[in-house]
C-alpha positions, 0 to 999 in steps of 0.5 A, spaced: 680 322 164 676 323 171 679 327 176 679 325 183 680 329 189 682 324 195 684 324 202 692 322 203 692 316 206 695 309 204 690 307 199 691 314 195 698 314 196 699 307 193 695 310 187 699 315 186 705 312 186 702 307 181 701 313 177 707 316 178 712 310 177 708 309 170 709 317 167 703 320 170 702 326 174 699 327 181 697 334 184 700 334 191 700 339 197 705 343 199 705 349 205 706 354 200 701 352 193 699 345 190 704 342 186 703 338 179 708 333 180 711 327 175 717 323 176 724 328 175 728 322 172 723 321 166 723 325 161 716 324 157 713 324 164 716 332 166 714 334 159 707 332 161 708 337 166 709 343 160 704 340 156 697 340 161 699 347 164 701 350 157 707 352 160 712 355 156 718 350 155 723 355 157 721 356 164 725 351 169 721 347 174 723 345 182 725 338 184 721 336 190 724 331 196 723 328 202 727 331 208 731 324 209 733 325 200 740 324 199 740 330 195 748 330 193 745 324 188 742 330 185 747 336 185 754 338 187 758 343 189 754 345 196 757 351 199 757 351 207 753 357 207 747 353 203 748 347 208 747 352 214 741 355 211 738 348 210 740 347 217 735 353 219 730 353 214 729 346 211 724 342 211 720 349 209 719 354 204 726 355 200 728 353 194 735 352 192 739 352 186 745 348 185 750 345 180 747 339 178 749 332 177 745 331 170 742 325 174 734 328 172 731 329 166 734 336 162 727 338 161 726 340 168 732 345 168 730 347 160 738 345 158 741 348 165 747 346 168 743 347 175 738 344 179 733 347 183 731 343 190 726 343 195 724 340 201 717 342 203 714 341 210 707 340 209 706 333 212 702 330 206 707 332 202 713 329 206 708 322 206 707 323 199 715 324 197 717 319 202 711 314 200 715 314 192 723 316 195 723 320 188 725 326 186 718 329 183 718 335 178 712 339 180 710 347 178 704 350 181 698 345 179 694 350 175 693 352 168 700 356 166 699 364 168 693 363 172 692 364 179 696 359 183 692 354 187 692 354 195 687 348 195 684 342 192 679 345 190 683 351 186 686 344 182 680 342 180 678 348 177 684 349 172 685 341 171 680 337 171 680 331 167 687 332 165 690 328 172 687 323 175 688 324 182 689 331 187 691 329 193 688 333 199 692 336 204 687 342 206 689 350 205 696 352 204 698 355 210 704 360 206 700 362 200 706 364 195 711 360 192 718 358 195 723 363 195 729 361 190 736 362 192 741 361 187 746 358 191 751 356 186 756 363 187 760 365 193 754 368 196 746 366 196 742 371 191 735 371 191 731 369 184 724 369 187 722 373 193 717 368 198 716 367 206 724 366 207 726 373 206 733 376 204 734 379 211 733 372 214 738 369 209 743 374 210 742 373 218 744 366 217 749 366 210 752 373 212 749 377 206 744 376 201 744 379 194 737 379 189 737 378 182 735 383 177 733 380 171 736 383 164 733 382 157 736 376 154 739 372 159 736 365 160 732 364 167 734 360 172 728 360 176 721 359 176 716 365 176 722 370 173 718 371 166 712 372 163 705 374 166 703 369 172 698 369 178 693 372 173 685 372 175 680 372 169 677 378 169 680 385 168 685 388 173 688 394 175 694 395 180 695 402 184 701 403 189 699 405 196 700 412 196 694 413 191 689 410 194 684 415 192 686 414 185 684 407 186 678 409 190 676 414 184 677 408 179 673 404 183 667 409 183 668 411 176 668 404 173 661 402 178 658 409 175 659 405 168 656 399 171 662 395 172 662 390 177 668 392 181 672 390 186 678 393 191 683 387 193 687 391 199 689 390 206 684 391 212 687 397 214 686 400 207 679 397 206 677 401 213 680 407 210 676 406 203 669 405 206 667 401 200 661 396 199 666 391 194 672 389 198 676 383 197 680 383 204 687 381 204 688 381 212 692 384 216 699 381 218 704 379 213 702 372 214 695 374 213 696 377 206 700 372 204 697 366 205 690 370 202 693 372 196 691 367 191 685 365 194 682 372 194 684 373 187 681 366 185 674 369 189 675 375 185 675 372 178 668 369 181 664 375 183 668 381 179 669 384 172 675 388 175 679 387 180 683 394 182 689 392 187 692 397 192 699 395 194 700 394 201 705 400 204 710 395 207 714 393 201 720 389 204 720 382 208 715 377 206 712 383 202 717 383 197 715 377 195 707 378 196 709 384 191 712 380 186 706 376 185 701 382 185 705 386 180 705 380 176 698 378 177 695 385 176 700 389 173 706 385 169 707 384 162 706 379 157 
């Protein structure tokens, strides 16, 4: 199979629709990362996602719909606070986990009685989803555990020859995956941190919890289990208050002949003053947007990436830290 990167237009959307309706897979852009999409009603198509990615069978997927799609065809028991959150943040980088009506393939939710639904704000994603008018199950369009893709070229690097089309929507502006929020309880609970923060949710809903994973409990969201977002090179992760130890590790490894790079924010880079830097930027938004791109850049040039965590750990940085820990310091 030849994989083509195609501009989003009437011709490419028609081609994509033909593939999706035929039970195949198409990669498409969102404002966060690129997704690998399949018809959520088609069990064989959803199973293909797991096979193509090499994704663990107990890691649930998110269903993507356009802004005018009636999600009550898919889910039920929507609490009033979830409706308020939808009014405030959707379309946007927020996924909400509802009670499922069981309308889509059971493989999407790995047999759970819930369903994660997202309405992306990316114009290209909306055109794609509106054209199909189907719920599209889609994880990130990369090989499982590798760095998530924020460009069509990233998708091609991972999935070349495995899917027919990649709809090109340019670089993803958000950079990290959507916040995943459980809305099946009396108050919302974050399952995966992202660009919509705990503080932002609490301001609308009145309060917001953060789920702490426990051993043996079945996961209800992507990104809660396994090592993720990892570059194809060695990594180290240091907390912000151990900048000097990170620099010592860099100097020690380079003295041994190891091609090492430090990945950090711009303020930290200025303090370090070393040659090989993967600079994430200055603001929270810049750091989130550039994280995956810098990890992919790093694996192309470095044998070792030494990551230094940002000083700020809340807000958007909670989502960045979640990805950084899983990429450079998480367990398999």
